[in-house]
C-alpha positions in Angstrom: -7.4 -9.8 2.6 -8.6 -7.0 4.8 -7.1 -3.8 6.1 -7.7 -2.1 9.4 -6.5 1.3 10.7 -4.7 0.6 14.0 -3.1 4.0 14.3 -4.8 4.5 17.7 -2.5 1.9 19.4 -0.1 3.4 21.9 3.5 3.5 20.6 6.4 4.2 22.9 10.0 4.5 21.6 12.6 3.2 24.1 16.3 3.7 23.5 19.5 3.4 25.5 22.0 0.8 26.9 19.5 -0.2 29.7 16.3 -0.3 27.5 16.2 -4.1 27.6 16.7 -4.1 31.4 13.6 -1.9 31.8 11.5 -4.1 29.6 12.5 -7.2 31.6 11.4 -5.5 34.8 8.0 -4.2 33.5 7.0 -7.3 31.4 6.4 -10.8 32.9 8.4 -12.3 30.0 12.0 -11.6 28.9 12.9 -9.1 26.3 16.6 -8.8 26.8 16.9 -12.1 24.8 14.9 -10.7 21.9 17.0 -10.5 18.7 17.2 -7.4 16.6 14.6 -7.6 13.8 12.1 -9.5 16.0 9.0 -8.7 17.9 7.5 -10.4 21.0 4.1 -10.3 22.7 4.3 -9.1 26.3 2.2 -8.9 29.4 2.6 -6.1 32.0 1.4 -6.4 35.6 0.5 -3.6 38.1 2.4 -3.6 41.4 -0.5 -5.6 43.0 0.1 -8.5 40.6 -3.0 -8.0 38.4 -2.6 -7.6 34.6 -2.4 -4.0 33.4 -1.8 -4.1 29.7 -0.5 -6.3 26.8 1.0 -5.6 23.4 4.0 -6.3 21.2 7.4 -4.8 21.5 9.9 -5.0 18.6 13.7 -4.7 18.7 14.8 -2.4 15.9 18.5 -2.1 17.1 20.7 -3.3 20.0 19.5 -0.4 22.1 16.3 0.5 20.3 12.8 -0.9 21.0 9.3 0.2 19.9 6.5 -0.8 22.3 2.8 -1.0 21.3 0.1 -0.7 23.9 -3.7 -1.0 23.8 -5.4 2.2 22.7 -7.2 2.7 26.1 -4.0 2.3 28.1 -1.5 4.3 26.0 -1.3 7.2 28.4 -1.4 4.9 31.5 1.5 2.7 30.3 3.6 5.8 29.3 3.0 7.2 32.8 3.9 3.8 34.4 7.2 3.6 32.4 8.2 7.1 33.3 7.5 6.4 37.0 9.7 3.3 36.7 12.5 5.2 35.0 12.5 8.4 37.1 11.5 7.0 40.6 12.2 3.3 40.8 15.3 3.0 38.8 16.8 6.4 38.1 20.2 4.8 37.5 19.0 3.2 34.3 20.5 4.8 31.2 17.6 5.1 28.7 15.1 7.5 27.1 11.4 7.1 26.5 9.1 9.1 24.2 5.5 8.6 23.2 5.3 8.4 19.4 1.6 7.4 19.2 0.8 10.4 17.0 4.0 10.2 14.9 3.1 7.0 13.1 0.0 6.0 11.1 -0.3 2.2 11.2 -2.4 -0.3 9.3 -3.0 -4.0 9.8 -3.2 -6.1 6.6 -4.6 -9.6 7.3 -5.6 -12.6 5.4 -4.2 -15.2 3.0 -3.4 -12.6 0.4 -1.8 -10.1 2.8 1.7 -10.8 1.6 0.6 -10.3 -2.1 -0.7 -6.9 -1.3 2.4 -5.8 0.5 4.7 -7.2 -2.2 3.3 -4.5 -4.6 4.3 -1.7 -2.2 7.6 -2.8 -0.6 10.7 -1.4 -2.3 13.5 -3.8 -3.5 15.6 -5.4 -2.2 13.6 -5.9 1.1 12.5 -9.6 1.3 9.1 -10.2 2.8 8.9 -13.9 1.8 8.1 -16.4 4.5 11.8 -17.2 4.8 13.0 -13.6 4.6 10.4 -12.2 7.0 9.0 -14.9 9.3 6.3 -14.7 11.9 7.1 -12.0 14.6 9.7 -10.4 12.4 10.1 -6.6 12.5 12.2 -4.1 10.6 12.7 -0.7 8.9 12.2 -0.5 5.1 10.8 1.8 2.4 7.6 1.5 0.4 6.2 3.2 -2.8 9.6 4.3 -4.0 11.3 5.7 -0.9 8.7 6.4 1.8 10.1 5.3 5.2 8.1 2.6 6.9 8.2 -0.1 9.6 6.8 -3.5 9.1 5.8 -6.0 11.8 4.6 -9.5 11.1 2.1 -9.8 13.9 -1.4 -11.1 14.0 -4.4 -10.2 16.2 -6.7 -12.6 14.4 -4.6 -15.7 13.8 -4.5 -15.1 10.1 -1.4 -14.3 8.1 -1.1 -10.6 9.0 1.2 -7.6 9.1 1.2 -4.2 10.6 2.8 -1.4 8.5 3.6 2.0 10.0 4.5 5.1 8.1 5.1 8.7 9.4 1.7 10.3 10.0 2.0 12.7 7.1 2.0 9.7 4.8 -1.0 8.0 6.5 -3.7 9.1 4.0 -1.5 8.2 1.0 -0.5 4.9 2.5 -4.1 3.6 2.9 -5.0 4.7 -0.6 -1.9 2.9 -1.9 -2.9 -0.2 0.1 -6.4 -0.2 -1.3 -5.2 0.3 -4.8 -2.6 -2.5 -4.5 -5.3 -4.8 -3.0 -8.0 -4.1 -5.5 -7.3 -7.2 -7.6 -7.7 -9.3 -4.4 -10.9 -7.6 -3.3 -9.3 -6.0 -0.3 -11.8 -4.9 2.3 -11.5 -2.3 5.0 -12.6 -3.6 8.4 -13.1 -1.9 11.7 -12.7 -2.6 15.4 -16.1 -4.4 15.6 -14.9 -7.0 13.1 -11.5 -7.1 14.8 -13.3 -7.9 18.1 -15.2 -10.8 16.4 -11.9 -12.2 15.0 -10.1 -12.0 18.4 -13.0 -13.7 20.2 -12.9 -16.5 17.6 -9.1 -16.7 18.2 -9.6 -16.7 22.0 -7.4 -13.6 22.4 -7.8 -11.6 25.6 -8.5 -7.8 25.4 -9.9 -5.0 27.6 -13.0 -6.9 28.9 -10.6 -9.6 30.2 -7.6 -7.4 31.2 -9.9 -5.5 33.5 -7.7 -5.0 36.6 -9.1 -8.1 38.3 -7.1 -10.9 36.8 -3.5 -12.2 37.0 -1.5 -13.8 34.2 -2.6 -17.3 35.2 -6.3 -16.3 35.3 -5.9 -15.1 31.7 -4.4 -18.4 30.5 -1.0 -16.6 30.2 0.8 -18.2 33.1 3.4 -19.6 30.7 4.5 -16.0 29.9 5.7 -15.4 33.4 9.5 -16.0 33.0 11.8 -17.2 35.8 12.9 -13.6 36.7 11.7 -10.7 38.8 9.3 -8.1 37.4 6.8 -5.6 38.7 3.9 -7.4 40.3 5.6 -10.8 40.5 5.6 -11.1 44.3 2.0 -9.9 44.9 0.7 -12.1 42.1 1.6 -15.1 44.2 -0.5 -14.1 47.2 -2.3 -17.2 48.6 -5.8 -16.1 47.6 -4.7 -15.6 44.0 -3.3 -19.2 43.9 -6.6 -20.8 44.9 -7.4 -23.8 42.7 -11.1 -22.6 42.6 -10.1 -19.2 41.1 -12.0 -18.6 37.8 -9.8 -19.2 34.7 -10.2 -17.9 31.1 -12.3 -20.1 28.8 -14.4 -20.0 25.7 -18.2 -20.8 25.5 -20.8 -21.5 22.9 -24.6 -22.1 23.2 -25.8 -25.6 22.8 -28.8 -24.2 20.8 -27.3 -22.3 17.9 -30.3 -20.0 17.8 -29.8 -18.9 21.5 -28.0 -15.7 22.3 -25.3 -15.1 24.9 -24.8 -11.9 26.8 -21.7 -10.4 28.3 -22.1 -10.0 32.0 -24.1 -13.3 32.4 -22.9 -15.5 35.3 -22.0 -19.2 35.1 -24.2 -21.4 37.3 -24.0 -25.2 37.4 -26.8 -26.8 35.4 -28.7 -28.4 38.4 -27.9 -25.6 40.9 -30.2 -22.8 42.1 -29.6 -19.3 40.8 -27.9 -17.7 43.8 -24.6 -16.1 44.7 -23.3 -19.2 46.5 -23.4 -21.1 43.2 -21.8 -18.5 41.1 -18.8 -19.9 39.2 -17.7 -17.0 37.0 -19.0 -14.8 34.3 -19.0 -14.0 30.5 -16.7 -11.1 29.5 -17.1 -10.9 25.7 -19.7 -12.0 23.2 -19.9 -11.9 19.4 -21.9 -13.5 16.7 -19.5 -15.6 14.7 -20.2 -15.5 11.0 -17.8 -18.4 10.6 -19.8 -20.6 13.0 -23.3 -19.2 12.5 -24.0 -18.6 16.2 -22.9 -16.6 19.2 -19.6 -17.4 20.9 -18.2 -15.9 24.1 -15.2 -15.7 26.4 -15.2 -15.6 30.2 -13.9 -16.9 33.4 -15.0 -20.1 35.0 -13.9 -21.9 38.2 -11.4 -24.6 37.2 -12.2 -23.7 33.7 -9.3 -25.4 31.9 -10.2 -28.7 33.6 -13.8 -28.5 32.4 -13.6 -28.2 28.7 -16.7 -29.9 27.2 -18.9 -29.4 30.3 -22.3 -27.8 30.2 -23.0 -24.8 32.4 -25.8 -22.2 32.4 -25.1 -18.6 31.5 -27.6 -16.7 33.7 -28.5 -13.0 33.3 -31.1 -12.1 35.8 -30.8 -8.4 35.0 -32.0 -8.9 31.5 -34.4 -11.8 32.2 
């Protein structure tokens, strides 16, 4: 089991009779159907149809949602939502407030994650697999009355939770987590390790959501629900629907001792190294301790149809 400080994630509290309506309009997928006590992963587009941010939003009450954003885009998303509320749809009855600094938040991940939390969560709250399934969310107390919010979400694919406490309890909470996890050899891990885990999982992040890709390019086309939302129309411009448009894929070197480099371009094995033969590029690279070699993510022309093919990753800049 490991624990990671994710307090830097953007957190936006959204309340009011029209809160769900706003979420439906800013996310590609539906949130008005989300049940109280559940969380859902969402993708947000800019008005030009390109992906702007992703994150989870939980429904804590019929008219109460808490949205998380990426750290880098916390301010941008808040600004975007306020523009939507004040300018695009001023008739919507809701309130927004950034609570990024109000909550300290920790990810507890790994096969023993539930065992650690069980030592902190106050009775009678049930965090069993049946009582608190995947993508569950809710208010509870820990350590004898400290208010907290628990979300069963995973960035790595492992059994994982995120627990949030008011900021003034942040230091005490991480100390309590480390103490509770001592018997399981709990280990703090940082964002570099988190990056390796998400690359192993094939989870898009900042290098992929870089303002140049639409939902389909990211392999998230299935998240675009049959409804209108910001960016929906312009995401279907003819050029963005071209079959040759590069699609999100994972890559590994044939020689385990070879290294990959983010920024390298994909060139067919027999083709000359020139722009005309460029078929995409590598966005993220990490050494995978699990596999014992480098792995990477990137975008490749007709990528999903070419799983198992060999291509060259060419980086002329670095020789």
